[in-house]
MMTF fields as JSON, N, C-alpha, C and O atoms, coordinates in Angstrom:
{
  "mmtfVersion": "1.0.0",
  "mmtfProducer": "UNKNOWN",
  "numBonds": 311,
  "numAtoms": 312,
  "numGroups": 78,
  "numChains": 1,
  "numModels": 1,
  "chainsPerModel": [1],
  "groupsPerChain": [78],
  "chainIdList": ["A"],
  "bondAtomList": [4, 2, 8, 6, 12, 10, 16, 14, 20, 18, 24, 22, 28, 26, 32, 30, 36, 34, 40, 38, 44, 42, 48, 46, 52, 50, 56, 54, 60, 58, 64, 62, 68, 66, 72, 70, 76, 74, 80, 78, 84, 82, 88, 86, 92, 90, 96, 94, 100, 98, 104, 102, 108, 106, 112, 110, 116, 114, 120, 118, 124, 122, 128, 126, 132, 130, 136, 134, 140, 138, 144, 142, 148, 146, 152, 150, 156, 154, 160, 158, 164, 162, 168, 166, 172, 170, 176, 174, 180, 178, 184, 182, 188, 186, 192, 190, 196, 194, 200, 198, 204, 202, 208, 206, 212, 210, 216, 214, 220, 218, 224, 222, 228, 226, 232, 230, 236, 234, 240, 238, 244, 242, 248, 246, 252, 250, 256, 254, 260, 258, 264, 262, 268, 266, 272, 270, 276, 274, 280, 278, 284, 282, 288, 286, 292, 290, 296, 294, 300, 298, 304, 302, 308, 306],
  "bondOrderList": [1, 1, 1, 1, 1, 1, 1, 1, 1, 1, 1, 1, 1, 1, 1, 1, 1, 1, 1, 1, 1, 1, 1, 1, 1, 1, 1, 1, 1, 1, 1, 1, 1, 1, 1, 1, 1, 1, 1, 1, 1, 1, 1, 1, 1, 1, 1, 1, 1, 1, 1, 1, 1, 1, 1, 1, 1, 1, 1, 1, 1, 1, 1, 1, 1, 1, 1, 1, 1, 1, 1, 1, 1, 1, 1, 1, 1],
  "groupList": [{"groupName": "MET", "atomNameList": ["N", "CA", "C", "O"], "elementList": ["N", "C", "C", "O"], "formalChargeList": [0, 0, 0, 0], "bondAtomList": [1, 0, 2, 1, 3, 2], "bondOrderList": [1, 1, 2], "singleLetterCode": "M", "chemCompType": "L-PEPTIDE LINKING"}, {"groupName": "LEU", "atomNameList": ["N", "CA", "C", "O"], "elementList": ["N", "C", "C", "O"], "formalChargeList": [0, 0, 0, 0], "bondAtomList": [1, 0, 2, 1, 3, 2], "bondOrderList": [1, 1, 2], "singleLetterCode": "L", "chemCompType": "L-PEPTIDE LINKING"}, {"groupName": "LYS", "atomNameList": ["N", "CA", "C", "O"], "elementList": ["N", "C", "C", "O"], "formalChargeList": [0, 0, 0, 0], "bondAtomList": [1, 0, 2, 1, 3, 2], "bondOrderList": [1, 1, 2], "singleLetterCode": "K", "chemCompType": "L-PEPTIDE LINKING"}, {"groupName": "ILE", "atomNameList": ["N", "CA", "C", "O"], "elementList": ["N", "C", "C", "O"], "formalChargeList": [0, 0, 0, 0], "bondAtomList": [1, 0, 2, 1, 3, 2], "bondOrderList": [1, 1, 2], "singleLetterCode": "I", "chemCompType": "L-PEPTIDE LINKING"}, {"groupName": "SER", "atomNameList": ["N", "CA", "C", "O"], "elementList": ["N", "C", "C", "O"], "formalChargeList": [0, 0, 0, 0], "bondAtomList": [1, 0, 2, 1, 3, 2], "bondOrderList": [1, 1, 2], "singleLetterCode": "S", "chemCompType": "L-PEPTIDE LINKING"}, {"groupName": "GLU", "atomNameList": ["N", "CA", "C", "O"], "elementList": ["N", "C", "C", "O"], "formalChargeList": [0, 0, 0, 0], "bondAtomList": [1, 0, 2, 1, 3, 2], "bondOrderList": [1, 1, 2], "singleLetterCode": "E", "chemCompType": "L-PEPTIDE LINKING"}, {"groupName": "ALA", "atomNameList": ["N", "CA", "C", "O"], "elementList": ["N", "C", "C", "O"], "formalChargeList": [0, 0, 0, 0], "bondAtomList": [1, 0, 2, 1, 3, 2], "bondOrderList": [1, 1, 2], "singleLetterCode": "A", "chemCompType": "L-PEPTIDE LINKING"}, {"groupName": "GLY", "atomNameList": ["N", "CA", "C", "O"], "elementList": ["N", "C", "C", "O"], "formalChargeList": [0, 0, 0, 0], "bondAtomList": [1, 0, 2, 1, 3, 2], "bondOrderList": [1, 1, 2], "singleLetterCode": "G", "chemCompType": "PEPTIDE LINKING"}, {"groupName": "ASP", "atomNameList": ["N", "CA", "C", "O"], "elementList": ["N", "C", "C", "O"], "formalChargeList": [0, 0, 0, 0], "bondAtomList": [1, 0, 2, 1, 3, 2], "bondOrderList": [1, 1, 2], "singleLetterCode": "D", "chemCompType": "L-PEPTIDE LINKING"}, {"groupName": "ASN", "atomNameList": ["N", "CA", "C", "O"], "elementList": ["N", "C", "C", "O"], "formalChargeList": [0, 0, 0, 0], "bondAtomList": [1, 0, 2, 1, 3, 2], "bondOrderList": [1, 1, 2], "singleLetterCode": "N", "chemCompType": "L-PEPTIDE LINKING"}, {"groupName": "PHE", "atomNameList": ["N", "CA", "C", "O"], "elementList": ["N", "C", "C", "O"], "formalChargeList": [0, 0, 0, 0], "bondAtomList": [1, 0, 2, 1, 3, 2], "bondOrderList": [1, 1, 2], "singleLetterCode": "F", "chemCompType": "L-PEPTIDE LINKING"}, {"groupName": "PRO", "atomNameList": ["N", "CA", "C", "O"], "elementList": ["N", "C", "C", "O"], "formalChargeList": [0, 0, 0, 0], "bondAtomList": [1, 0, 2, 1, 3, 2], "bondOrderList": [1, 1, 2], "singleLetterCode": "P", "chemCompType": "L-PEPTIDE LINKING"}, {"groupName": "TYR", "atomNameList": ["N", "CA", "C", "O"], "elementList": ["N", "C", "C", "O"], "formalChargeList": [0, 0, 0, 0], "bondAtomList": [1, 0, 2, 1, 3, 2], "bondOrderList": [1, 1, 2], "singleLetterCode": "Y", "chemCompType": "L-PEPTIDE LINKING"}, {"groupName": "ARG", "atomNameList": ["N", "CA", "C", "O"], "elementList": ["N", "C", "C", "O"], "formalChargeList": [0, 0, 0, 0], "bondAtomList": [1, 0, 2, 1, 3, 2], "bondOrderList": [1, 1, 2], "singleLetterCode": "R", "chemCompType": "L-PEPTIDE LINKING"}, {"groupName": "GLN", "atomNameList": ["N", "CA", "C", "O"], "elementList": ["N", "C", "C", "O"], "formalChargeList": [0, 0, 0, 0], "bondAtomList": [1, 0, 2, 1, 3, 2], "bondOrderList": [1, 1, 2], "singleLetterCode": "Q", "chemCompType": "L-PEPTIDE LINKING"}, {"groupName": "VAL", "atomNameList": ["N", "CA", "C", "O"], "elementList": ["N", "C", "C", "O"], "formalChargeList": [0, 0, 0, 0], "bondAtomList": [1, 0, 2, 1, 3, 2], "bondOrderList": [1, 1, 2], "singleLetterCode": "V", "chemCompType": "L-PEPTIDE LINKING"}, {"groupName": "THR", "atomNameList": ["N", "CA", "C", "O"], "elementList": ["N", "C", "C", "O"], "formalChargeList": [0, 0, 0, 0], "bondAtomList": [1, 0, 2, 1, 3, 2], "bondOrderList": [1, 1, 2], "singleLetterCode": "T", "chemCompType": "L-PEPTIDE LINKING"}, {"groupName": "HIS", "atomNameList": ["N", "CA", "C", "O"], "elementList": ["N", "C", "C", "O"], "formalChargeList": [0, 0, 0, 0], "bondAtomList": [1, 0, 2, 1, 3, 2], "bondOrderList": [1, 1, 2], "singleLetterCode": "H", "chemCompType": "L-PEPTIDE LINKING"}],
  "groupTypeList": [0, 1, 2, 3, 4, 5, 6, 7, 2, 5, 5, 8, 6, 4, 5, 2, 1, 9, 9, 10, 11, 12, 13, 14, 6, 15, 5, 6, 1, 1, 12, 1, 0, 1, 7, 4, 13, 11, 9, 1, 6, 10, 4, 15, 7, 10, 1, 4, 13, 4, 1, 5, 2, 11, 16, 4, 16, 8, 3, 4, 2, 1, 2, 17, 15, 10, 13, 12, 3, 11, 13, 16, 16, 8, 0, 7, 3, 0],
  "groupIdList": [1, 2, 3, 4, 5, 6, 7, 8, 9, 10, 11, 12, 13, 14, 15, 16, 17, 18, 19, 20, 21, 22, 23, 24, 25, 26, 27, 28, 29, 30, 31, 32, 33, 34, 35, 36, 37, 38, 39, 40, 41, 42, 43, 44, 45, 46, 47, 48, 49, 50, 51, 52, 53, 54, 55, 56, 57, 58, 59, 60, 61, 62, 63, 64, 65, 66, 67, 68, 69, 70, 71, 72, 73, 74, 75, 76, 77, 78],
  "secStructList": [7, 2, 2, 2, 2, 2, 2, 2, 2, 2, 2, 2, 2, 2, 2, 2, 2, 2, 2, 1, 7, 2, 2, 2, 2, 2, 2, 2, 2, 2, 2, 2, 2, 2, 2, 6, 7, 4, 4, 4, 2, 2, 2, 2, 2, 2, 2, 2, 6, 7, 1, 1, 1, 7, 7, 6, 6, 2, 2, 2, 2, 2, 2, 2, 2, 2, 2, 2, 6, 4, 4, 4, 1, 1, 7, 7, 7, 7],
  "xCoordList": [0.913, 0.441, 0.662, -0.118, 2.21, 3.276, 3.192, 3.039, 3.343, 3.828, 2.628, 2.74, 1.695, 0.045, 0.227, 0.276, 0.376, -0.087, 1.375, 1.131, 2.829, 3.755, 2.82, 2.506, 2.423, 2.179, 1.043, 1.066, -0.195, -0.745, -0.393, -0.931, 0.716, 1.342, 2.21, 2.803, 2.528, 3.538, 2.537, 2.755, 1.29, 0.309, -0.385, -0.922, -0.588, -1.331, -0.272, -0.759, 1.094, 1.997, 2.0, 1.994, 2.011, 2.305, 0.657, 0.557, -0.419, -2.098, -1.332, -0.886, -1.121, -0.918, -0.081, -0.413, 0.824, 1.796, 0.997, 1.258, 0.185, -0.749, -1.877, -2.283, -2.226, -3.465, -2.544, -3.201, -1.384, -0.827, -1.137, -0.949, -1.549, -1.735, -0.518, -0.343, 0.421, 1.905, 2.168, 3.123, 1.19, 0.831, 0.731, 1.432, -0.097, -1.037, -0.235, 0.125, 0.483, 1.581, 2.439, 2.437, 3.49, 3.893, 3.59, 4.237, 2.496, 1.848, 1.655, 1.949, 1.093, 1.084, 2.217, 2.243, 3.097, 4.745, 4.91, 4.934, 5.026, 5.065, 4.411, 5.318, 3.278, 2.23, 2.949, 2.982, 3.454, 3.748, 5.026, 5.419, 5.707, 7.397, 7.372, 8.353, 6.322, 6.183, 5.803, 6.356, 4.846, 4.083, 4.97, 5.286, 5.533, 6.426, 7.522, 8.004, 7.98, 9.213, 9.887, 9.578, 11.216, 11.906, 12.896, 13.603, 13.164, 13.909, 13.584, 14.282, 12.228, 11.604, 12.398, 12.277, 12.978, 12.868, 13.419, 12.764, 15.018, 15.033, 14.871, 15.224, 14.078, 13.543, 12.431, 12.341, 11.626, 10.35, 10.702, 10.106, 11.732, 12.305, 12.748, 12.197, 13.458, 13.895, 12.674, 12.926, 11.511, 10.595, 9.644, 8.945, 9.929, 8.89, 9.668, 9.326, 10.479, 11.163, 10.391, 10.456, 9.79, 9.125, 7.515, 6.957, 6.899, 5.424, 4.717, 3.737, 5.35, 4.644, 4.034, 2.888, 5.884, 5.876, 6.546, 7.678, 5.617, 6.765, 6.757, 5.907, 8.081, 8.127, 8.448, 8.757, 8.31, 8.148, 9.466, 9.433, 10.364, 11.443, 10.837, 10.579, 10.77, 10.114, 9.14, 9.277, 8.194, 7.259, 7.621, 6.885, 8.723, 9.26, 9.877, 9.702, 10.575, 11.546, 10.303, 10.417, 9.106, 8.368, 7.514, 7.231, 7.345, 7.159, 8.169, 7.864, 9.172, 9.994, 10.143, 10.45, 10.033, 9.587, 8.723, 9.175, 7.641, 6.234, 6.655, 6.159, 7.5, 7.898, 9.123, 9.357, 9.59, 10.582, 9.979, 10.648, 8.714, 8.027, 7.839, 8.252, 7.063, 6.518, 8.095, 8.213, 9.113, 10.004, 10.894, 11.969, 10.504, 11.397, 10.115, 9.961, 9.317, 8.708, 8.928, 8.451, 9.684, 10.05, 11.987, 12.958, 11.725, 13.226, 13.01, 11.86, 13.796, 13.677, 14.585, 15.531, 14.723, 15.721, 15.802, 14.809, 16.654, 16.913, 17.517, 17.736],
  "yCoordList": [-0.919, 0.084, 1.434, 2.351, 1.415, 2.377, 3.051, 4.268, 1.846, 2.005, 3.062, 4.234, 2.468, 3.478, 4.547, 5.518, 4.78, 5.668, 7.205, 8.361, 6.387, 6.914, 7.519, 8.708, 6.552, 6.772, 7.723, 8.294, 7.949, 8.674, 10.259, 11.224, 10.205, 11.55, 11.834, 12.9, 11.183, 11.676, 12.396, 13.528, 11.644, 11.806, 12.959, 13.585, 13.521, 14.53, 15.496, 16.338, 15.563, 16.725, 17.052, 18.224, 16.046, 16.465, 16.837, 17.378, 16.613, 17.228, 18.54, 19.144, 19.106, 20.246, 21.199, 22.357, 20.683, 21.278, 21.393, 22.391, 20.642, 20.728, 21.78, 22.558, 21.695, 22.755, 24.204, 25.031, 24.505, 25.868, 26.622, 26.006, 27.806, 28.273, 28.864, 30.082, 27.93, 28.33, 29.172, 29.844, 28.881, 28.855, 30.031, 30.737, 30.479, 32.359, 32.982, 33.965, 32.868, 33.382, 33.58, 34.787, 32.785, 33.891, 34.371, 35.385, 34.005, 34.825, 36.105, 37.028, 36.455, 37.889, 38.547, 39.745, 37.861, 38.771, 38.594, 39.735, 37.793, 38.344, 39.189, 40.007, 40.021, 40.738, 42.243, 43.209, 42.282, 43.033, 43.59, 44.735, 42.56, 42.761, 43.404, 44.001, 43.234, 43.527, 45.141, 46.056, 45.308, 46.996, 47.759, 48.764, 47.33, 48.347, 47.74, 48.584, 46.383, 45.786, 45.328, 44.194, 46.034, 44.953, 44.431, 43.603, 44.646, 43.726, 42.771, 42.157, 42.132, 40.782, 39.889, 38.698, 40.669, 39.65, 38.158, 37.14, 38.176, 37.017, 36.348, 35.199, 36.756, 35.774, 35.17, 33.942, 35.825, 35.41, 34.048, 32.976, 34.478, 34.01, 32.374, 31.285, 32.558, 31.433, 30.578, 29.514, 31.096, 30.492, 29.601, 28.631, 30.474, 29.562, 28.611, 28.074, 28.399, 26.753, 25.339, 24.117, 26.099, 24.832, 24.586, 23.571, 25.566, 25.583, 24.161, 23.952, 23.282, 21.713, 21.266, 21.104, 21.052, 19.965, 21.179, 21.032, 22.395, 22.829, 22.189, 21.75, 22.408, 21.6, 22.615, 23.789, 21.889, 23.188, 24.158, 25.1, 24.113, 24.44, 25.8, 26.956, 25.417, 26.508, 27.468, 28.688, 26.767, 27.769, 28.664, 29.565, 28.379, 29.093, 30.068, 31.204, 29.958, 31.131, 32.219, 33.411, 31.239, 32.095, 33.27, 34.464, 32.481, 33.512, 34.415, 35.603, 34.106, 35.029, 36.191, 37.222, 36.292, 37.023, 37.978, 39.068, 37.67, 38.287, 38.909, 40.023, 38.457, 39.449, 40.768, 41.864, 40.135, 41.389, 42.445, 43.452, 42.305, 43.453, 44.608, 45.704, 44.343, 45.578, 46.298, 47.473, 45.8, 46.497, 47.108, 47.608, 47.079, 47.964, 48.709, 48.569, 49.463, 50.077, 51.486, 52.158, 51.685, 53.286, 53.342, 54.083, 52.204, 52.028, 52.581, 52.979, 52.708, 53.14, 53.506, 53.847, 53.584, 53.844, 55.751, 56.334, 56.249, 57.746, 58.125, 59.33],
  "zCoordList": [-0.034, 0.356, 0.233, -0.024, 0.523, 0.628, -0.608, -0.704, -2.065, -3.549, -3.846, -4.206, -3.644, -4.15, -3.584, -4.339, -2.273, -1.503, -2.301, -2.645, -2.303, -3.11, -4.439, -4.477, -5.51, -6.389, -6.772, -7.863, -5.678, -5.552, -5.388, -5.931, -4.437, -4.09, -5.322, -5.159, -6.641, -7.517, -8.355, -8.787, -8.613, -9.657, -9.128, -10.042, -7.873, -7.213, -7.803, -8.557, -7.623, -7.889, -9.306, -9.682, -10.121, -11.463, -11.949, -13.05, -11.301, -11.522, -11.285, -12.261, -9.786, -9.601, -10.575, -10.828, -10.984, -12.259, -13.588, -14.26, -14.012, -15.055, -14.854, -15.716, -13.832, -13.148, -13.557, -14.19, -13.314, -12.91, -14.625, -15.674, -14.541, -15.761, -16.14, -16.154, -16.483, -16.941, -18.561, -18.951, -19.073, -20.68, -20.663, -21.387, -19.896, -20.18, -19.555, -20.203, -18.11, -17.465, -18.418, -18.662, -19.376, -20.187, -21.046, -21.306, -21.994, -22.629, -22.132, -22.892, -20.681, -20.414, -20.052, -19.768, -20.048, -19.84, -21.306, -21.765, -22.2, -23.612, -23.874, -23.724, -24.259, -23.956, -23.446, -24.208, -22.194, -21.382, -21.796, -21.572, -22.494, -22.87, -24.471, -24.912, -25.147, -26.325, -26.074, -26.685, -25.148, -24.803, -24.48, -25.117, -23.336, -22.847, -21.783, -21.027, -21.624, -20.907, -21.692, -22.058, -22.37, -23.169, -22.35, -22.924, -21.217, -20.152, -19.843, -19.036, -20.4, -19.984, -21.474, -21.762, -22.006, -23.472, -23.111, -23.335, -22.383, -22.109, -21.547, -21.812, -20.146, -19.108, -19.773, -19.762, -20.313, -21.419, -22.355, -22.464, -22.88, -24.245, -23.031, -23.193, -22.296, -21.462, -20.645, -20.08, -20.655, -20.015, -20.914, -20.622, -22.48, -23.293, -23.88, -24.934, -23.424, -24.077, -23.021, -23.152, -22.138, -21.415, -21.603, -21.187, -22.229, -22.382, -22.204, -21.489, -22.936, -23.047, -21.801, -21.381, -21.124, -19.779, -18.585, -18.125, -18.186, -17.036, -15.361, -14.586, -15.35, -13.893, -12.912, -13.115, -11.637, -10.525, -10.649, -9.857, -11.309, -11.088, -12.235, -11.899, -13.115, -14.112, -13.437, -13.345, -13.008, -12.485, -11.31, -10.909, -10.821, -9.57, -10.294, -9.855, -11.312, -12.073, -12.951, -13.235, -13.225, -13.556, -12.214, -12.317, -11.252, -10.328, -10.036, -9.926, -9.911, -9.647, -10.572, -9.974, -11.645, -12.96, -12.241, -11.891, -12.029, -11.708, -10.41, -10.246, -9.364, -8.439, -8.787, -8.277, -9.698, -10.183, -11.056, -11.292, -11.585, -12.044, -11.362, -11.741, -10.1, -9.548, -9.017, -9.366, -8.339, -8.011, -8.979, -8.647, -10.059, -11.395, -12.301, -13.514, -11.463, -12.283, -12.727, -13.641, -11.916, -11.522, -12.473, -12.318, -13.344, -13.926, -15.253, -15.433, -16.208, -17.941, -18.581, -17.872, -19.455, -20.333, -20.605, -21.039, -20.39, -20.522, -21.396, -21.519]
}
């Protein structure tokens, strides 16, 4: 029974990853990058490499980019 519960935990973790709107979040960053934030170009390009099967590491990198955006609203090209 331990194997069943371990497999169930693995399936639950993969379901959580599949339920995260990773593709939509990367698309939102792409739209933001094209409109007003060219400094996000490298990050968005890097994150878009794993649109099909994002891992938990990819999701944490995506969240890091979203945390970066509010901290840099006053920066710009002079």
